[in-house]
N, CA, C and O atoms as a GROMACS GRO file, in nm:
protein
  324
    1MET      N    1  -3.685   5.656   5.828
    1MET     CA    2  -3.652   5.620   5.690
    1MET      C    3  -3.750   5.515   5.640
    1MET      O    4  -3.778   5.416   5.708
    2GLU      N    5  -3.802   5.538   5.522
    2GLU     CA    6  -3.893   5.442   5.462
    2GLU      C    7  -3.813   5.324   5.407
    2GLU      O    8  -3.716   5.341   5.334
    3HIS      N    9  -3.856   5.205   5.444
    3HIS     CA   10  -3.789   5.085   5.395
    3HIS      C   11  -3.822   5.065   5.248
    3HIS      O   12  -3.939   5.068   5.209
    4PHE      N   13  -3.722   5.045   5.166
    4PHE     CA   14  -3.736   5.024   5.021
    4PHE      C   15  -3.794   5.146   4.949
    4PHE      O   16  -3.859   5.130   4.846
    5LYS      N   17  -3.771   5.264   5.001
    5LYS     CA   18  -3.822   5.387   4.940
    5LYS      C   19  -3.767   5.408   4.800
    5LYS      O   20  -3.837   5.459   4.712
    6ASN      N   21  -3.642   5.369   4.778
    6ASN     CA   22  -3.574   5.394   4.650
    6ASN      C   23  -3.553   5.267   4.568
    6ASN      O   24  -3.451   5.253   4.500
    7LYS      N   25  -3.648   5.175   4.575
    7LYS     CA   26  -3.634   5.049   4.501
    7LYS      C   27  -3.656   5.073   4.352
    7LYS      O   28  -3.742   5.152   4.312
    8VAL      N   29  -3.576   5.003   4.272
    8VAL     CA   30  -3.585   5.020   4.127
    8VAL      C   31  -3.610   4.888   4.053
    8VAL      O   32  -3.649   4.890   3.936
    9ALA      N   33  -3.587   4.775   4.119
    9ALA     CA   34  -3.606   4.645   4.053
    9ALA      C   35  -3.601   4.534   4.157
    9ALA      O   36  -3.549   4.551   4.268
   10TRP      N   37  -3.657   4.420   4.120
   10TRP     CA   38  -3.642   4.297   4.198
   10TRP      C   39  -3.513   4.233   4.149
   10TRP      O   40  -3.490   4.227   4.028
   11CYS      N   41  -3.430   4.185   4.238
   11CYS     CA   42  -3.297   4.136   4.200
   11CYS      C   43  -3.306   4.017   4.104
   11CYS      O   44  -3.371   3.917   4.134
   12PRO      N   45  -3.240   4.028   3.988
   12PRO     CA   46  -3.242   3.919   3.891
   12PRO      C   47  -3.145   3.805   3.928
   12PRO      O   48  -3.146   3.699   3.865
   13ILE      N   49  -3.062   3.828   4.028
   13ILE     CA   50  -2.964   3.726   4.067
   13ILE      C   51  -3.018   3.636   4.178
   13ILE      O   52  -3.022   3.514   4.162
   14CYS      N   53  -3.059   3.697   4.289
   14CYS     CA   54  -3.104   3.614   4.402
   14CYS      C   55  -3.255   3.596   4.406
   14CYS      O   56  -3.304   3.504   4.472
   15SER      N   57  -3.328   3.680   4.338
   15SER     CA   58  -3.475   3.677   4.339
   15SER      C   59  -3.532   3.681   4.481
   15SER      O   60  -3.638   3.626   4.508
   16GLN      N   61  -3.459   3.747   4.570
   16GLN     CA   62  -3.504   3.755   4.710
   16GLN      C   63  -3.500   3.896   4.766
   16GLN      O   64  -3.541   3.918   4.880
   17GLY      N   65  -3.452   3.993   4.688
   17GLY     CA   66  -3.439   4.126   4.744
   17GLY      C   67  -3.462   4.237   4.644
   17GLY      O   68  -3.461   4.215   4.522
   18TRP      N   69  -3.484   4.356   4.697
   18TRP     CA   70  -3.501   4.475   4.614
   18TRP      C   71  -3.366   4.536   4.581
   18TRP      O   72  -3.277   4.540   4.666
   19VAL      N   73  -3.353   4.581   4.459
   19VAL     CA   74  -3.237   4.660   4.417
   19VAL      C   75  -3.275   4.805   4.442
   19VAL      O   76  -3.376   4.853   4.390
   20GLU      N   77  -3.194   4.875   4.521
   20GLU     CA   78  -3.225   5.011   4.561
   20GLU      C   79  -3.113   5.108   4.527
   20GLU      O   80  -2.996   5.069   4.517
   21ILE      N   81  -3.150   5.233   4.508
   21ILE     CA   82  -3.050   5.338   4.487
   21ILE      C   83  -2.986   5.369   4.621
   21ILE      O   84  -3.054   5.394   4.720
   22VAL      N   85  -2.854   5.366   4.624
   22VAL     CA   86  -2.778   5.397   4.744
   22VAL      C   87  -2.665   5.494   4.710
   22VAL      O   88  -2.635   5.518   4.593
   23LYS      N   89  -2.605   5.549   4.815
   23LYS     CA   90  -2.493   5.643   4.797
   23LYS      C   91  -2.371   5.589   4.870
   23LYS      O   92  -2.377   5.558   4.989
   24ASP      N   93  -2.259   5.578   4.800
   24ASP     CA   94  -2.134   5.532   4.857
   24ASP      C   95  -2.087   5.630   4.965
   24ASP      O   96  -2.080   5.750   4.941
   25VAL      N   97  -2.054   5.579   5.083
   25VAL     CA   98  -2.012   5.662   5.195
   25VAL      C   99  -1.883   5.738   5.163
   25VAL      O  100  -1.869   5.855   5.200
   26GLY      N  101  -1.791   5.674   5.095
   26GLY     CA  102  -1.661   5.735   5.069
   26GLY      C  103  -1.659   5.835   4.955
   26GLY      O  104  -1.588   5.936   4.962
   27THR      N  105  -1.737   5.808   4.850
   27THR     CA  106  -1.729   5.892   4.730
   27THR      C  107  -1.855   5.975   4.703
   27THR      O  108  -1.852   6.067   4.621
   28ASP      N  109  -1.964   5.945   4.771
   28ASP     CA  110  -2.096   6.008   4.747
   28ASP      C  111  -2.154   5.972   4.611
   28ASP      O  112  -2.253   6.032   4.569
   29ASP      N  113  -2.094   5.875   4.541
   29ASP     CA  114  -2.148   5.830   4.412
   29ASP      C  115  -2.274   5.748   4.435
   29ASP      O  116  -2.283   5.673   4.533
   30LEU      N  117  -2.371   5.763   4.347
   30LEU     CA  118  -2.491   5.681   4.351
   30LEU      C  119  -2.470   5.555   4.270
   30LEU      O  120  -2.404   5.557   4.166
   31TYR      N  121  -2.527   5.446   4.317
   31TYR     CA  122  -2.533   5.322   4.241
   31TYR      C  123  -2.651   5.243   4.294
   31TYR      O  124  -2.720   5.291   4.383
   32VAL      N  125  -2.675   5.125   4.242
   32VAL     CA  126  -2.787   5.044   4.289
   32VAL      C  127  -2.735   4.914   4.348
   32VAL      O  128  -2.640   4.854   4.297
   33LEU      N  129  -2.800   4.870   4.456
   33LEU     CA  130  -2.751   4.759   4.537
   33LEU      C  131  -2.868   4.671   4.579
   33LEU      O  132  -2.972   4.721   4.622
   34CYS      N  133  -2.850   4.539   4.566
   34CYS     CA  134  -2.951   4.446   4.617
   34CYS      C  135  -2.939   4.437   4.768
   34CYS      O  136  -2.830   4.417   4.821
   35ASP      N  137  -3.050   4.452   4.837
   35ASP     CA  138  -3.047   4.450   4.983
   35ASP      C  139  -3.026   4.309   5.038
   35ASP      O  140  -3.001   4.294   5.158
   36GLU      N  141  -3.036   4.207   4.956
   36GLU     CA  142  -3.019   4.069   5.003
   36GLU      C  143  -2.881   4.012   4.967
   36GLU      O  144  -2.804   3.976   5.056
   37CYS      N  145  -2.851   4.005   4.839
   37CYS     CA  146  -2.726   3.938   4.796
   37CYS      C  147  -2.609   4.035   4.781
   37CYS      O  148  -2.495   3.992   4.760
   38LEU      N  149  -2.637   4.165   4.792
   38LEU     CA  150  -2.534   4.270   4.787
   38LEU      C  151  -2.463   4.283   4.653
   38LEU      O  152  -2.356   4.343   4.645
   39ASN      N  153  -2.522   4.228   4.548
   39ASN     CA  154  -2.470   4.258   4.414
   39ASN      C  155  -2.507   4.401   4.383
   39ASN      O  156  -2.606   4.453   4.434
   40GLU      N  157  -2.427   4.464   4.299
   40GLU     CA  158  -2.452   4.604   4.269
   40GLU      C  159  -2.430   4.632   4.121
   40GLU      O  160  -2.366   4.556   4.049
   41TRP      N  161  -2.486   4.745   4.078
   41TRP     CA  162  -2.478   4.790   3.940
   41TRP      C  163  -2.452   4.939   3.940
   41TRP      O  164  -2.489   5.009   4.035
   42ASN      N  165  -2.388   4.989   3.835
   42ASN     CA  166  -2.354   5.130   3.832
   42ASN      C  167  -2.471   5.220   3.794
   42ASN      O  168  -2.466   5.340   3.817
   43HIS      N  169  -2.577   5.162   3.736
   43HIS     CA  170  -2.689   5.244   3.690
   43HIS      C  171  -2.817   5.160   3.689
   43HIS      O  172  -2.812   5.040   3.661
   44PRO      N  173  -2.931   5.221   3.719
   44PRO     CA  174  -3.057   5.145   3.719
   44PRO      C  175  -3.093   5.082   3.584
   44PRO      O  176  -3.166   4.983   3.581
   45GLU      N  177  -3.042   5.135   3.475
   45GLU     CA  178  -3.072   5.076   3.344
   45GLU      C  179  -2.990   4.950   3.317
   45GLU      O  180  -3.018   4.878   3.221
   46ASN      N  181  -2.889   4.923   3.398
   46ASN     CA  182  -2.796   4.812   3.373
   46ASN      C  183  -2.819   4.691   3.464
   46ASN      O  184  -2.728   4.610   3.481
   47ILE      N  185  -2.936   4.678   3.520
   47ILE     CA  186  -2.960   4.569   3.616
   47ILE      C  187  -2.986   4.439   3.542
   47ILE      O  188  -3.100   4.407   3.509
   48GLU      N  189  -2.879   4.366   3.517
   48GLU     CA  190  -2.885   4.236   3.452
   48GLU      C  191  -2.782   4.146   3.522
   48GLU      O  192  -2.687   4.194   3.583
   49VAL      N  193  -2.803   4.017   3.511
   49VAL     CA  194  -2.710   3.923   3.573
   49VAL      C  195  -2.568   3.945   3.520
   49VAL      O  196  -2.472   3.942   3.598
   50SER      N  197  -2.555   3.968   3.391
   50SER     CA  198  -2.422   3.979   3.330
   50SER      C  199  -2.348   4.107   3.365
   50SER      O  200  -2.226   4.114   3.346
   51THR      N  201  -2.417   4.208   3.416
   51THR     CA  202  -2.350   4.335   3.446
   51THR      C  203  -2.331   4.359   3.595
   51THR      O  204  -2.283   4.465   3.635
   52ALA      N  205  -2.367   4.262   3.677
   52ALA     CA  206  -2.355   4.278   3.822
   52ALA      C  207  -2.210   4.274   3.866
   52ALA      O  208  -2.125   4.212   3.802
   53ARG      N  209  -2.185   4.341   3.977
   53ARG     CA  210  -2.052   4.335   4.038
   53ARG      C  211  -2.071   4.318   4.188
   53ARG      O  212  -2.172   4.361   4.245
   54THR      N  213  -1.975   4.255   4.249
   54THR     CA  214  -1.977   4.238   4.394
   54THR      C  215  -1.850   4.302   4.447
   54THR      O  216  -1.739   4.257   4.417
   55GLU      N  217  -1.867   4.405   4.526
   55GLU     CA  218  -1.752   4.475   4.584
   55GLU      C  219  -1.723   4.416   4.721
   55GLU      O  220  -1.811   4.360   4.787
   56ILE      N  221  -1.600   4.428   4.762
   56ILE     CA  222  -1.560   4.374   4.892
   56ILE      C  223  -1.534   4.489   4.989
   56ILE      O  224  -1.454   4.475   5.081
   57ASN      N  225  -1.602   4.602   4.970
   57ASN     CA  226  -1.580   4.718   5.055
   57ASN      C  227  -1.687   4.731   5.162
   57ASN      O  228  -1.713   4.841   5.212
   58ASP      N  229  -1.748   4.621   5.199
   58ASP     CA  230  -1.852   4.616   5.302
   58ASP      C  231  -1.976   4.694   5.263
   58ASP      O  232  -2.064   4.717   5.347
   59ASN      N  233  -1.986   4.736   5.136
   59ASN     CA  234  -2.103   4.809   5.089
   59ASN      C  235  -2.146   4.917   5.188
   59ASN      O  236  -2.262   4.922   5.230
   60ARG      N  237  -2.052   5.001   5.224
   60ARG     CA  238  -2.081   5.110   5.317
   60ARG      C  239  -2.158   5.217   5.242
   60ARG      O  240  -2.103   5.292   5.161
   61VAL      N  241  -2.287   5.223   5.271
   61VAL     CA  242  -2.375   5.312   5.195
   61VAL      C  243  -2.464   5.394   5.288
   61VAL      O  244  -2.488   5.358   5.403
   62ASN      N  245  -2.510   5.504   5.233
   62ASN     CA  246  -2.612   5.588   5.294
   62ASN      C  247  -2.731   5.592   5.201
   62ASN      O  248  -2.722   5.554   5.084
   63THR      N  249  -2.842   5.638   5.252
   63THR     CA  250  -2.958   5.662   5.168
   63THR      C  251  -2.944   5.801   5.107
   63THR      O  252  -2.929   5.899   5.180
   64PRO      N  253  -2.948   5.811   4.975
   64PRO     CA  254  -2.937   5.943   4.913
   64PRO      C  255  -3.063   6.025   4.938
   64PRO      O  256  -3.171   5.971   4.960
   65THR      N  257  -3.047   6.156   4.933
   65THR     CA  258  -3.163   6.244   4.946
   65THR      C  259  -3.243   6.242   4.817
   65THR      O  260  -3.193   6.201   4.712
   66ASP      N  261  -3.367   6.287   4.825
   66ASP     CA  262  -3.449   6.297   4.704
   66ASP      C  263  -3.383   6.390   4.603
   66ASP      O  264  -3.388   6.364   4.483
   67GLU      N  265  -3.320   6.497   4.651
   67GLU     CA  266  -3.253   6.592   4.562
   67GLU      C  267  -3.135   6.526   4.490
   67GLU      O  268  -3.114   6.550   4.371
   68GLU      N  269  -3.058   6.445   4.561
   68GLU     CA  270  -2.946   6.375   4.497
   68GLU      C  271  -2.995   6.281   4.388
   68GLU      O  272  -2.932   6.269   4.282
   69ILE      N  273  -3.106   6.214   4.413
   69ILE     CA  274  -3.163   6.123   4.313
   69ILE      C  275  -3.214   6.202   4.193
   69ILE      O  276  -3.193   6.162   4.078
   70ARG      N  277  -3.281   6.315   4.219
   70ARG     CA  278  -3.328   6.400   4.108
   70ARG      C  279  -3.212   6.456   4.028
   70ARG      O  280  -3.219   6.462   3.906
   71SER      N  281  -3.105   6.496   4.095
   71SER     CA  282  -2.987   6.552   4.026
   71SER      C  283  -2.925   6.450   3.931
   71SER      O  284  -2.872   6.487   3.826
   72ALA      N  285  -2.931   6.323   3.967
   72ALA     CA  286  -2.878   6.216   3.881
   72ALA      C  287  -2.980   6.175   3.775
   72ALA      O  288  -2.950   6.093   3.688
   73ASN      N  289  -3.100   6.231   3.782
   73ASN     CA  290  -3.210   6.197   3.692
   73ASN      C  291  -3.250   6.048   3.705
   73ASN      O  292  -3.282   5.983   3.606
   74TRP      N  293  -3.246   5.998   3.828
   74TRP     CA  294  -3.279   5.858   3.854
   74TRP      C  295  -3.417   5.841   3.916
   74TRP      O  296  -3.460   5.727   3.937
   75GLU      N  297  -3.489   5.949   3.945
   75GLU     CA  298  -3.620   5.934   4.009
   75GLU      C  299  -3.718   5.856   3.921
   75GLU      O  300  -3.811   5.795   3.973
   76LYS      N  301  -3.698   5.859   3.791
   76LYS     CA  302  -3.788   5.789   3.700
   76LYS      C  303  -3.778   5.637   3.712
   76LYS      O  304  -3.867   5.566   3.665
   77TYR      N  305  -3.672   5.587   3.773
   77TYR     CA  306  -3.654   5.442   3.788
   77TYR      C  307  -3.718   5.387   3.915
   77TYR      O  308  -3.733   5.266   3.928
   78ILE      N  309  -3.756   5.474   4.009
   78ILE     CA  310  -3.809   5.429   4.136
   78ILE      C  311  -3.948   5.369   4.118
   78ILE      O  312  -4.035   5.427   4.052
   79ILE      N  313  -3.968   5.253   4.179
   79ILE     CA  314  -4.097   5.184   4.173
   79ILE      C  315  -4.180   5.231   4.291
   79ILE      O  316  -4.142   5.211   4.407
   80ASN      N  317  -4.291   5.294   4.262
   80ASN     CA  318  -4.382   5.341   4.368
   80ASN      C  319  -4.503   5.251   4.372
   80ASN      O  320  -4.579   5.240   4.276
   81GLU      N  321  -4.520   5.186   4.484
   81GLU     CA  322  -4.637   5.096   4.501
   81GLU      C  323  -4.722   5.144   4.615
   81GLU      O  324  -4.825   5.083   4.645
   0.00000   0.00000   0.00000
């Protein structure tokens, strides 16, 4: 697995981690999650301090497939460096 393959932003809250597209283990829903402070957002367009949420579900996530990201039309948010 490529580290930070699905990064979409630098975290505006902690300024120490990448916000990445992840998939919820229980629901298969995609959302974005900071790998450092674990704040999350429901959509890559909503990454702001005021829209962050912190869940207490241990952030049990998987890495979504490229096809899952394309199906959600989120590939355009991925930062390729």
